[in-house]
C-alpha positions as CSV (number, residue, x, y, z in Angstrom):
1,X,52.3,8.0,20.6
2,X,49.0,6.1,19.8
3,X,48.8,4.1,16.6
4,X,46.1,5.1,14.2
5,X,43.1,2.9,13.9
6,X,42.5,1.3,10.6
7,X,39.1,0.0,9.8
8,X,39.0,-3.5,8.4
9,X,36.2,-2.5,6.0
10,X,36.3,0.1,3.3
11,X,34.0,3.1,3.5
12,X,32.1,1.6,0.5
13,X,31.7,-1.7,2.2
14,X,30.5,0.1,5.3
15,X,28.0,2.1,3.3
16,X,26.7,-1.2,1.7
17,X,26.2,-2.7,5.2
18,X,24.3,0.5,6.3
19,X,22.0,0.2,3.3
20,X,21.4,-3.5,4.0
21,X,20.3,-2.6,7.5
22,X,18.1,0.2,6.1
23,X,16.5,-2.4,3.7
24,X,15.9,-4.8,6.7
25,X,14.2,-2.0,8.7
26,X,12.1,-1.0,5.7
27,X,11.2,-4.6,5.1
28,X,9.9,-4.9,8.7
29,X,8.0,-1.6,8.2
30,X,6.3,-3.0,5.0
31,X,5.5,-6.3,6.7
32,X,3.8,-4.4,9.6
33,X,2.0,-2.1,7.1
34,X,0.7,-5.1,5.2
35,X,-0.6,-6.7,8.4
36,X,-2.3,-3.5,9.4
37,X,-3.6,-3.1,5.8
38,X,-5.5,-6.4,6.1
39,X,-7.4,-5.0,9.1
40,X,-8.5,-1.8,7.5
41,X,-12.2,-1.0,7.8
42,X,-12.8,-0.9,4.0
43,X,-12.6,-4.7,3.9
44,X,-16.0,-4.8,5.7
45,X,-19.2,-4.0,3.9
46,X,-20.7,-2.6,7.1
47,X,-18.2,0.3,6.9
48,X,-20.3,1.8,4.1
49,X,-18.9,3.6,1.1
50,X,-19.0,7.1,2.7
51,X,-16.4,6.0,5.2
52,X,-14.6,3.5,2.9
53,X,-13.6,6.0,0.1
54,X,-11.7,8.4,2.4
55,X,-9.8,5.5,3.9
56,X,-9.1,4.1,0.5
57,X,-7.6,7.5,-0.6
58,X,-5.5,7.7,2.6
59,X,-4.2,4.2,2.0
60,X,-3.3,5.0,-1.6
61,X,-1.2,8.0,-0.5
62,X,0.5,5.8,2.1
63,X,1.3,3.2,-0.5
64,X,2.6,5.9,-2.9
65,X,5.0,7.0,-0.1
66,X,6.1,3.4,0.5
67,X,6.7,3.0,-3.3
68,X,8.8,6.1,-3.4
69,X,10.9,5.0,-0.4
70,X,11.3,1.5,-1.9
71,X,12.4,3.0,-5.2
72,X,15.2,4.9,-3.5
73,X,16.3,1.7,-1.8
74,X,16.2,-0.3,-5.0
75,X,18.4,2.3,-6.6
76,X,20.9,2.2,-3.7
77,X,20.8,-1.6,-3.6
78,X,21.5,-1.8,-7.3
79,X,24.5,0.5,-6.9
80,X,25.9,-1.8,-4.2
81,X,25.0,-4.9,-6.2
82,X,22.4,-6.5,-3.9
83,X,19.0,-5.6,-5.6
84,X,17.7,-9.1,-4.7
85,X,17.4,-7.9,-1.0
86,X,14.8,-5.3,-2.0
87,X,12.8,-7.5,-4.4
88,X,10.6,-9.2,-1.8
89,X,9.8,-5.8,-0.3
90,X,8.9,-4.4,-3.8
91,X,6.7,-7.5,-4.4
92,X,4.9,-7.0,-1.1
93,X,4.2,-3.3,-2.0
94,X,3.0,-4.3,-5.5
95,X,0.7,-6.9,-4.0
96,X,-0.8,-4.5,-1.5
97,X,-1.4,-2.0,-4.3
98,X,-3.2,-4.7,-6.3
99,X,-5.3,-5.6,-3.3
100,X,-6.2,-1.9,-2.8
101,X,-7.3,-1.6,-6.5
102,X,-9.4,-4.7,-6.2
103,X,-11.1,-3.6,-3.0
104,X,-11.8,-0.2,-4.6
105,X,-13.3,-1.9,-7.6
106,X,-15.6,-3.9,-5.2
107,X,-16.7,-0.6,-3.5
108,X,-17.3,1.0,-6.9
109,X,-19.5,-1.9,-7.9
110,X,-21.4,-1.9,-4.6
111,X,-22.1,1.9,-5.0
112,X,-23.3,1.4,-8.5
113,X,-25.6,-1.4,-7.4
114,X,-26.9,0.7,-4.5
115,X,-27.6,3.7,-6.7
116,X,-29.2,1.5,-9.3
117,X,-31.4,-0.1,-6.6
118,X,-32.4,3.4,-5.3
119,X,-33.3,4.6,-8.8
120,X,-35.3,1.4,-9.5
121,X,-37.2,1.9,-6.2
122,X,-37.9,5.5,-7.0
123,X,-39.2,4.6,-10.5
124,X,-41.5,2.0,-9.0
125,X,-42.8,4.5,-6.5
126,X,-43.4,7.0,-9.3
127,X,-45.2,4.4,-11.4
128,X,-47.3,3.4,-8.4
129,X,-48.4,7.1,-7.9
130,X,-49.1,7.6,-11.6
131,X,-50.9,4.3,-12.1
132,X,-52.4,4.1,-8.7
């Protein structure tokens, strides 16, 4: 008769190890995302605002998904008493969100300048016609 196998780790310890692995995989995903983020077209003025804004919106949705996933892992890591493993990942996501907000502010300013310049040119042309 075969002897029953006993695991040297408890189910709780095994679940903790599984969550640690999940955090590691997620951390790699966030690192790759951050590297990809830095190459997005909205960092180049030549992209133009008509193409930059949809890309900014898409990126904002992707980051919201990452934040949700990170929140779930933070909660699990806290239960298993290793929240410090998720903190660098949370910080990278926060930093990426801050970068996105800053780049959107730059695009907003560029659009305002462009619109103001177009209005000024239009006013100058109108004055030239009226006074001309």
